[in-house]
C-alpha positions in Angstrom: 0.0 0.0 0.0 1.3 3.4 -0.9 1.2 5.7 2.2 2.9 8.7 0.6 1.4 12.0 -0.3 2.1 14.3 -3.3 1.6 18.0 -3.9 0.1 18.6 -7.3 -0.6 21.8 -9.1 -2.3 22.4 -12.4 -4.4 20.0 -14.6 -4.9 16.7 -12.8 -5.6 13.4 -14.7 -7.2 10.5 -12.8 -7.1 7.1 -14.5 -5.4 3.7 -14.6 -1.8 4.0 -15.8 -2.3 1.2 -18.4 -4.6 3.7 -20.3 -1.8 6.3 -20.8 1.4 4.2 -20.9 3.0 3.0 -24.1 2.7 -0.7 -24.6 6.4 -1.3 -24.6 6.8 0.5 -21.3 3.8 -1.1 -19.8 5.1 -4.6 -20.7 8.6 -4.0 -19.4 8.1 -1.5 -16.6 4.7 -2.5 -15.4 6.1 -3.5 -12.0 6.9 0.2 -11.3 3.3 1.0 -11.9 1.7 -2.1 -10.4 3.6 -1.6 -7.1 2.4 2.0 -6.9 4.5 5.1 -6.8 5.0 8.6 -5.7 6.7 11.3 -7.6 6.2 14.7 -5.9 4.6 17.2 -8.3 3.9 14.5 -10.9 2.0 11.4 -9.8 0.5 9.1 -7.1 -0.4 5.6 -8.0 -2.1 3.1 -5.7 -3.6 -0.4 -5.9 -7.4 -0.6 -6.1 -7.5 -3.3 -3.4 -9.8 -5.5 -5.4 -8.6 -5.7 -9.0 -10.2 -4.0 -12.0 -12.8 -1.3 -11.1 -14.8 1.6 -12.4 -14.3 4.7 -10.2 -16.0 8.0 -9.7 -14.5 11.3 -8.8 -16.6 13.3 -6.4 -16.0 17.0 -5.9 -16.6 18.4 -2.4 -17.4 14.8 -1.4 -20.9 14.9 -3.0 -21.3 15.5 -6.7 -19.8 13.1 -9.1 -17.8 15.1 -11.7 -16.4 12.2 -13.7 -15.4 8.5 -13.9 -12.2 6.5 -14.5 -11.2 3.0 -15.2 -8.6 0.8 -13.6 -8.0 -2.3 -15.7 -4.7 -3.4 -14.1 -5.6 -3.3 -10.4 -4.1 0.2 -10.0 -5.0 3.8 -10.6 -3.6 7.1 -10.0 -3.6 10.9 -10.2 -1.2 12.6 -12.6 -0.1 16.1 -13.3 -1.1 16.0 -17.0 1.3 18.6 -18.2 4.3 16.8 -16.6 3.4 13.2 -17.6 2.9 14.3 -21.2 6.7 14.9 -21.2 7.5 11.4 -20.0 8.9 8.9 -22.5 6.4 6.3 -21.4 3.3 8.5 -22.0 1.4 7.5 -25.1 -0.1 10.6 -26.6 -2.1 8.8 -29.3 -3.6 6.3 -26.9 -4.7 9.1 -24.6 -6.3 11.0 -27.5 -8.4 8.0 -28.4 -9.3 7.1 -24.8 -13.1 7.2 -24.1 -14.0 9.9 -21.6 -15.5 7.3 -19.3 -11.9 6.0 -18.7 -10.5 9.2 -17.1 -11.4 12.5 -15.4 -9.6 15.8 -15.7 -9.7 18.3 -12.9 -8.5 21.8 -13.9 -6.5 24.2 -11.7 -6.0 22.0 -8.7 -3.5 23.2 -6.1 -3.1 21.0 -3.1 -2.1 17.6 -1.7 -3.2 14.1 -2.7 -3.1 11.1 -0.4 -4.3 7.5 -0.3 -6.9 6.3 2.2 -8.2 2.8 2.7 -11.9 2.1 3.6 -12.6 -1.2 5.3 -15.7 -2.9 3.8 -17.6 -3.3 7.0 -17.8 0.5 7.5 -20.5 1.2 5.0 -21.7 -2.1 3.6 -19.3 -1.9 0.6 -17.9 -5.4 1.4 -21.3 -7.0 1.4 -22.3 -5.3 -1.8 -19.3 -6.5 -3.8 -18.1 -9.4 -1.6 -14.5 -8.2 -1.8 -11.8 -6.5 0.3 -10.7 -3.0 1.1 -11.4 0.0 -1.1 -8.5 2.3 -1.9 -9.2 6.0 -2.5 -7.2 9.0 -3.4 -8.2 12.2 -1.7 -7.3 15.7 -3.1 -7.4 18.5 -0.6 -6.4 22.0 -1.6 -8.1 24.9 -3.3 -11.1 22.5 -3.7 -11.7 19.0 -2.2 -12.2 15.8 -4.3 -12.1 12.1 -3.7 -12.3 8.9 -5.7 -14.6 6.1 -4.9 -15.3 2.7 -6.5 -18.7 2.7 -8.2 -18.5 -0.6 -10.1 -16.4 -3.7 -10.7 
């Protein structure tokens, strides 16, 4: 489990890294993504806790402003401007990505962290019959959080 925090500023992308990583890097370097990672100012990646999910992004803890996919059992938040400069970022794959697979938050200034929700706390475990739910929380000039909405 990733316990780190990152400070992010600018346009934030929330998605599974397999959706934005070039196939050659995903195949060779997937362990770096699958074990999670923290690069201050650039990204925070965490396991989902249960495998592949569909997630929602909720602004101010209430209204859902977007969705994202995690098809490799991990997802993350990325500073979009900075990851676009990485050699592993696949610009063409990202351009063709359906909107349901990612959420973009504009002008975020703040800190992002991982939190784990135990299934017994709100019935989540009974609903899906699985383990813990990993969330990423963004707290700064506005508050947002991810939450699993489907498997």
